[in-house]
C-alpha positions in Angstrom: 171.6 103.9 102.7 169.8 100.7 102.5 167.9 99.4 105.2 169.3 96.1 105.9 166.3 95.2 108.6 163.8 95.6 105.5 165.5 93.2 103.3 163.5 90.0 102.5 160.2 91.4 103.3 157.6 90.0 100.9 155.6 93.0 101.0 155.2 96.7 101.7 155.9 98.1 104.9 152.5 98.9 106.6 154.1 99.7 110.2 157.5 100.4 111.5 158.1 101.0 114.8 161.0 100.9 117.8 159.7 100.1 121.1 162.0 101.8 124.0 163.4 99.5 126.6 161.0 98.4 129.3 158.0 99.4 127.1 154.8 97.6 125.9 153.5 97.6 122.6 150.3 96.4 121.0 149.3 96.4 117.7 146.7 94.6 115.1 147.8 92.6 112.4 145.4 91.1 109.7 145.6 87.5 108.3 148.3 87.1 105.8 150.6 90.3 107.2 154.1 89.6 108.6 155.7 90.9 111.6 159.4 91.0 112.1 160.9 91.7 115.5 164.4 92.8 115.5 166.7 92.6 118.1 168.6 95.9 117.8 171.4 95.8 120.5 171.5 92.3 121.1 170.3 90.1 124.2 167.1 91.3 124.6 164.1 89.1 125.7 160.9 90.1 124.1 157.9 88.7 125.8 154.7 88.2 123.7 151.0 87.1 123.4 148.4 87.1 121.0 144.5 87.6 120.9 142.1 86.7 118.0 141.1 90.0 116.8 137.6 88.9 116.3 137.0 87.4 119.7 139.4 87.7 122.4 138.3 84.8 124.3 140.5 83.1 121.8 144.2 83.6 122.6 147.6 82.2 122.6 147.9 78.7 124.2 151.0 77.6 125.4 149.7 74.2 126.3 148.3 73.7 122.7 151.4 75.0 120.9 153.8 72.8 122.8 151.5 69.6 122.6 151.0 70.1 118.8 154.8 70.1 118.2 155.8 68.0 121.0 158.7 70.3 121.5 158.9 73.5 124.5 160.9 75.4 122.0 159.9 77.5 119.1 161.5 77.4 115.7 161.0 78.0 112.2 157.6 76.7 111.1 156.5 76.6 114.6 152.8 77.3 114.4 151.4 79.4 117.5 148.2 77.8 118.2 145.1 79.3 120.1 143.1 77.7 123.0 140.8 76.6 120.2 143.5 74.6 118.4 143.8 77.2 115.3 147.0 78.5 114.0 147.1 81.9 114.9 150.5 83.1 113.4 153.6 81.0 112.0 157.2 81.5 112.5 158.4 81.9 108.9 162.0 82.8 109.8 164.4 83.2 112.8 167.9 84.0 113.0 168.3 82.4 116.6 168.0 78.6 117.3 165.0 78.6 119.1 162.8 80.7 121.5 161.0 80.1 124.7 157.7 78.8 125.9 157.8 78.2 129.7 160.1 81.1 131.1 156.8 83.3 131.8 156.7 86.9 132.4 158.2 88.5 135.0 156.0 90.2 137.8 156.5 92.0 141.2 155.7 88.9 143.1 158.5 86.6 140.9 160.8 89.4 141.4 160.7 89.7 145.1 160.2 85.9 145.5 163.5 85.3 143.4 165.7 88.4 143.9 164.4 90.0 147.2 161.9 92.3 148.3 163.6 95.3 147.4 163.0 94.5 144.0 158.9 94.7 144.5 158.9 98.2 142.9 160.6 97.5 139.9 158.7 97.5 136.5 157.6 94.0 135.0 156.2 92.3 132.1 153.2 91.6 133.8 152.9 95.4 134.2 153.3 95.9 130.6 150.7 93.5 129.8 148.2 94.9 131.8 148.7 98.1 130.6 148.4 97.1 127.0 145.3 95.0 127.9 143.7 97.8 129.6 143.6 99.6 126.3 141.4 97.0 124.6 139.2 96.4 127.8 141.1 93.1 128.6 142.3 92.6 132.5 144.4 90.1 134.6 141.7 87.5 134.3 143.0 87.6 130.3 146.6 86.9 130.8 147.6 83.8 129.9 151.1 82.0 129.6 153.3 84.0 127.0 156.3 83.5 124.6 159.4 84.6 125.1 161.4 85.7 122.0 165.2 85.7 122.0 165.4 84.2 125.8 167.4 81.3 126.4 165.6 78.9 129.0 167.7 75.8 128.7 166.3 72.7 130.4 168.8 70.0 131.6 168.1 66.2 131.7 166.8 66.0 135.1 164.3 68.5 134.2 166.0 71.7 135.9 165.7 74.9 134.0 167.2 78.6 134.3 167.1 81.9 132.7 170.6 82.3 131.4 172.4 84.5 128.9 170.5 85.0 125.4 171.4 83.5 122.2 170.4 86.5 120.2 173.0 89.3 119.1 172.6 93.1 117.4 170.3 93.0 114.5 169.1 89.5 114.6 165.5 88.7 113.6 162.3 86.5 114.0 159.6 86.7 111.1 155.8 85.6 111.7 152.9 85.4 109.6 149.6 86.2 110.8 146.9 83.3 110.2 144.0 85.1 111.4 143.5 88.8 112.7 145.4 89.2 115.7 146.0 91.5 118.1 149.7 91.4 119.2 151.1 92.7 122.9 154.4 92.9 123.5 156.6 93.6 126.8 159.9 94.6 125.8 161.0 93.0 129.0 162.6 95.4 131.8 164.0 92.5 134.0 167.5 93.6 135.3 168.2 90.8 137.9 168.7 87.8 135.9 170.9 87.7 132.3 167.9 87.4 130.3 168.8 90.8 129.0 172.3 91.0 129.9 171.2 93.0 133.0 170.5 96.0 130.6 166.9 96.4 128.5 167.3 97.7 125.2 165.0 98.8 122.4 163.4 96.5 119.9 161.9 97.4 116.5 158.6 96.0 115.1 158.3 95.9 111.3 154.8 94.9 109.7 154.4 94.3 106.3 151.7 93.1 103.7 
């Protein structure tokens, strides 16, 4: 039976892994290779960070990315820029209308502030990013603002924003092409206190192709 999630890939599959709900993921992707992120069960937020493989002092910059495209939402064709102003990856296709750049990553501190002290011990995206970064010798000082793929953070005319039900569905995807050798970090978001995951974190699939 054909694997629908492999359709349309330009080259051979180099790595194919299902990331469990709530878990981190780290992988090196070479320039010219592509990454497909599959929202397997729908309504799952995928927190995402990038570091240059050659020098991890160069990393994804939300400020540069937003300024260059004059838009806080990421759509097909958006270049993810580094703090050096260079393109790290490009979104080559997406099955949802847009992706978030401003919602940030959940942490024990933000959970406690927003949802009460009883949530302080809950696992968070910041925990996932720190765990994955430590494998490559990076620490808390290396954390930067992240992308939230599939997450819905609408902004009202008065500037108010919120985290609401996602705009994804089972099997929807986003495709990215590496413009340089990069280290990709993902937190398959464990948040259960707001509707970014439908209050039910689920697995995602990461497919790297040539």
